[in-house]
N, C-alpha and C positions, 0 to 999 in steps of 0.2 A: 160628127164634129159638133161642137157646141161653141157658140160665140158670145162675147160680152162686149157691148158697145161702150166705148169710153168717152167719145165726144162726137158731135155732129153739128153741121151747119149748112145753110144754103141761102143763096141770094140770087137776085136777077141782075144781070149786067145792063148796061145802057141800052142795049138793043132788045131787051126782054128775054134773053136766053137764061136758062137756069144753070147755075154753077153751085156745086155742093161737094162736101166730103164727109166721110164717116171714118173715124178711127176706131178700130176694134181689135180684140184679142180672140184667138182661137185656143180653146182648152188644150194644154199640152204642148203648144208651140213656143219656141224660144222668143220670137219677136212679135210685136204688134204690127198691124197692117193699116193702110189708109187706102180707101177707095175714093177716087175722085169721080164725080158724076157730072154729066153735061147733057142738056137737051135744049133744042131751039124753042120748042113749044110745050114741053112738059109731058110729052107722050112717049116718044121713042128716046131711049137713053143710051148714051155711050159712057163707058167707064174705063178707068185705068187703075190697076192695082199696084201698090207699091208698099214698101216697108214704111212704117210710120216714123221710125227713128233709126235704130241700128239694124243692120242686115241680119237675117236669120238663115235658116237652112234652105237651100234651093228646093229640095224635095217637098218641104212643108209649103213653100210659096206656090209651087206648081199644083199641089193638092188643093189649096184654097182657091186658086184661079179656076181649076176644073170644077170645084164645088159650086162656085158662083155661076159658071156657065150652065151647069146641069140642074141646079135647084133654084127655080124662080122664087120660091118662098124666102130663101136666104137673101137673094139679091133684093127682093122687095122689102125685107126687114131693114136692110142697110139704107136703101133709098128712102123709106118712110121715116127713118130716124132723122135724116137730113131734111126732108120735106117738112117735117113737123116743126122745124125751127124757122121756116120761112115766114116772114112777116109780110102780109099783103098790103 
């Protein structure tokens, strides 16, 4: 699978936790995706995957979620896109 990042952002909340999101497309998929990222200290990350706007095919969504779970490089690419927008 090949992805294309459309938009990304990240900020720190009042307690210093990192909150971010990256919107991306996957080649050949009907809908764009949004990954929401959270970390209390910027080391261990929780994420949630959703459709960015309109819903797509469930099989495609499941495939992307599994891809993120199995391929650290893909997850890191999406995380880095958001982290790179963080103003210190």
